[in-house]
N, C-alpha and C positions, 0 to 999 in steps of 0.2 A: 430430542432435537436432531433432525437429520439435515446436515448442511452439505451442500455440494460446492466444491471449489473448482473454479474454471479459469484456466490460463486463457487470456484474451477473450474473456466472456463478453457476450453481446448484451450491452446495457443501453438504456436511453439516457439522455442528458438529464431529464427531469428526475429520474430515479436516483442518479448519482448525486445531483444537487440536493435532493431531499435527504439522502443518507448522510452527506457531509453536514448538513444543517443539524440533523438529529445527533449524530455521533460527536460532533465538535461543539455543539451548543451555540450556533449562530443562525442568523436569518437565512432562508433559502436564497441562493444566488442564481444567476442565469448563465453560469459558465458553460461554454461549449466544450465539454470534456472530450467528446469524440474527435473533434478537430485537433485539440491539444495533444491527445494521446497518439493519434495517427502521425502527427508531425514530429513529436519529440521522444516517444517512448520506445524502448525495446519491446515491452509488452506490459500487461497488467493482469491482476488476478481479481476475480469477483467471487464473492461468497453468496450463495443463494439458500434461502429456506422457504420451501413451499412457493417457489417462483418469485419471491421478493428479494431484492438486493439488500443484503444485511452486512456486507463487508467488502472492502476494496483496498488494494494497494497498487501503486503505480511504480513501474521499474523503468527508469530512464538509463541511458548509457552514453558512453563517449564514442561508440562505434568500434571499440577495441575490447579491452579486457576489464574495464571498470563499469560496473552497474551501480545504480543509486536507488534506494528506496525513498519514495515520496508519497504523500497523501494517504497514509495508512489511516483507515477509519472503520469502525465497527458500530453498528446500531447500538444506541445507548442501553437498551434492555438486554443485550448480549455481551456487553463488555465484561472483561475479567473472567471469561469462560473458555479461553483458549482459541477463540476465533481469530484474533489478530495474530497470534503466534503461528497458527496454521496458515494464514495468508502469507506471512513472511517466509515460512518454510517452503511453500509452493513457489514463491518468487525466487528464492535462493536456488532451488532445484532446477527451475527453468532457466535462470541466468547461467548456471553452471552448464546446462545442456547447450546453451548458445555460445559456449566457449569463453564466457567471462571468468576471470580469475579472482576478482575482488567485488564485494558487495558493500557499499558504503551507506551510512545513514547519519543524518543530523537529527537531533531531537531536543525538546525542552527537558529541563532537569527532572521534572516529575515523571518522565517516561523512561528514565535510566534503568530501573529495575525491569521493565518490560523488555527493552531491547537487549540489555546485557544478560539478565537471568532467564527470561522466557524464550528469547530468540537466539542467544548465543553470540551476540556481537562482543567484540573486545575493544577496549579503549585504545585510541591512537593519538598521536600528536597531529593536530590539524590547525588550520588557520581560517579566518573569516574576516571579510571586510563588509560592513554594513553599507549598502548603497542607497 
């Protein structure tokens, strides 16, 4: 398996919507990812295998020193093979190069081992308001 990781990779909305549906187990949506990312993101990372989008992570930021990981997804047939951790590692390196000092992530409990063990995140005290 040869996977290419690309900072600010050139994708199309249909490919990313299909990847999200496959990787997260929901119906294909019609999200305009390109517009969303151009408007709100520091950047993003795409993972490609033989020209097919097989992984993605979005890196949003506050315009200063804080970056945030969102929308991490890997094609179902490649999950638990290090692709997601490699995506996050590229995101962390590029956020650091952009002068960010902190990389945040929120996740569901079943992803704790992935983010803490595979990606190196540490627990913090944080708060959340459901809106």
